[in-house]
N, C-alpha and C positions, 0 to 999 in steps of 0.2 A: 595386279598392278592397279586396276580400277578400284578394287576394294581398299587398297592403301590410300589412294587419292581421296576417296570418300571419307575415310577416317581422319585424314589430315585436314580436310575441309571443315568437318564437324568440330575438330579440336580448335582450329583457328577461329571459327565463329564463336565458340564458347569463350575463348581467350579474350576476344574483342569485347564480348558482352561483360565479362568479369572486370576487364580493365576499365570499361566505362563506369561500372558501378563503383569501383575503387576510387575513381576520380571525383565522385559526387561527395557532397557533405555527408557525414555519418548519419545513419538513420536516426540516431538519438537526437540529432539536431533538427531533423525534418518533421518530427511529430511529437509534440508535447515535451518529452524528457529532453533535457539539455546536458551539456557537459558540466553544468553546475550541480547536477544531481536530479534524481527523481523527486518530484514534489508530491507531498501528501496533503490533500486538502479535504475540508469537510463542507458539505452543502447543507444549509439549515432548511428544514421543512417546516411548514406552518403547522403548529400543534396547539392544543388547548390543554394546559396543565391544571391539576388541582392546586389550589392555593395552599402552600405549606405553612402559612401564617408566620413566616420567619424568613430572614435572609439565608441564602445558601452559599456555602463555601466548598469549593471543589479542590481536592488534593489528589496527587497521583504518585505512585512509587513503583520501582522496578523490582519485580519478582520473577523475571525470566531466568530460566535455568541456562538457556543458550542466549548469550548476549549478541551473537552475530545476527545482523539484519538480513544480509544477503546469504542465501543458501548455497551449498556446494555446487549445485547444478547451474547456478547463475554466475559463478565466479569466472569461468572461461569466457572467451569472446563469443557470446551466444546471441548477440543482437541482430543477427542476419535475418532477412525475410525468409520465411519458411518455404515460399514458392521457389526462390532462388536456390535454396539448399537442396530441395528435391530435384531440381533440374540439373544442377551441376555438382552436387555432392561435396566431396572433400575439396575439390578445386575452388568452389565458391566460398566455402568456410574458411579456407586458408587466406583469403584476401582481407579478412577482418574489416568488413565494410563499416562497422561502427567506429573504428578508430579508438576504441576503448577496450580494456581488458575485462572490465566488469562494471555493472551499473553501481551507482552510489546514491544514497538517500540524502536529500538536503537536511540539515540539522541533525546529522547522524550522531553527533556527540550527545544528544539528549532526545531520543525518540519518545520518551515517556511523557514529555511536556505536551505533545500534541493531543493526548487523551484528555488532559485537563482543559486545554484550550477549546477543543471541539465540544466537550460537554458544557462548558461555560457558555459557548456561543449558542448551543441548542436551547439552553434554559433562558438566557438573557434576551434573546431575540424573540422569545415567546412569552415575555412578561414576568419572568422570575428575577428577583433582585439578587445579584451576585456580590459577595463581599470577600475580602481577604482576611477579615477579622473573624476568627473562629469562635470567639466568645458569643454565646447565645445564638449561634447560627446552626442550621442543619448542615451536617457534613456529608458530602458524597466522597467516599474514599475509594479511589480506583487503584487496584493492584494489578499492574500489567504483567501478564504471564506469557504472552506470545505476540510477536510482531515480526513476521518473516516473509521475504520475497524469494521465490525459488523458480527454477526453470527445469523442465523435464519433458522429453518426447514432444518437442515443438510447442509446448504450452507454458505460460507463466502462471504461477499460483501465488496468491497472497493469503496469508493466514494471520488472523488477529484474535487474541483472546485476553480476557481480563476478569477479575472478580470485583464487583462493586458492592460496597457496604454503605448504607444510608444510616447515619447516626444522629441521635439527639441526646445531649447531655451525657455523652460517652456511651450511651446504650445503642446497640445495633437494632434498628427498627426493621430493616429488611436487608436481604443479601441475595445477590444474583450472579451466577457464573455465565459469562458470555463467550461464545466462540463462533467465528464466522470465517468462511473460506470462499474465495472467488478465483476464477481462472480466465485467461485470455489467450487465444491463439497468437503465435508470434508473427503477426502481420506487419507490425511497425517497430520491431526491435525493442529498445528500452521503453518506448512509448506504450507498448502493449503491457510491459511489466508495470508501468505506472498505473495503467487502467486497472489491472488486477488488484494491486495493493490498495488503491483508492476505493474500489468497490467493496472489498472486505472491510476496510476501516469504517466506511460510512455505514455499512450494515451493522457493524458491531456497536458503534455509538448509538444508533437508533434502536437497537435491540433491547437496551435497558428500559424496562417498564417503569418509568419514573412515576407515572400516575398511581400505580399500584402501591408504591412506597409512600408517596405523599398522602394517599388515602388513609394509611395506617396512622398518620400523625393527627388525623382528625378525631380519632377514637379516644 
């Protein structure tokens, strides 16, 4: 009888805790990511580039084999805090604290555009003149091959990959294949997912060795 009472007490305490969590705003609203979608942003670092002796035009195109941005592991309601899940297991997960079935990415209809925008910001804010006029310009052609946010075993993972070609007068001066991956423990629901995809994206943009390519234009 005493054992039964103890079990009931633990269950009721757990139920009260879960009910409290359910009544709060979704975790996606509490930390970075919002119901409007996960935001992907680029932070420009101060760099010194070799002068390409010409204006630069950046273009991007979609070569992803898998067009889905959100991986299969992130599609269920997985935005719960990992601590709560460990403590209460299925009971906690069933509350769907996030209030959302899966995370979404802002501007999901055109994820390729952010590669062009970020690369232009990296160059322009460090002294390189950007133009939309491709005539007589150095072309940086970005072929996006991977842009994925997934969730597995309590961790979010962001994967970003692309092929960059620097061209002059139609000739490929240099070519670089970039792939970056970043992960984040699920401490803040969709906010942790946002952290993972942003870290991978920023690393991928910065991994392109622009100076190596521009140096070849001097020869």
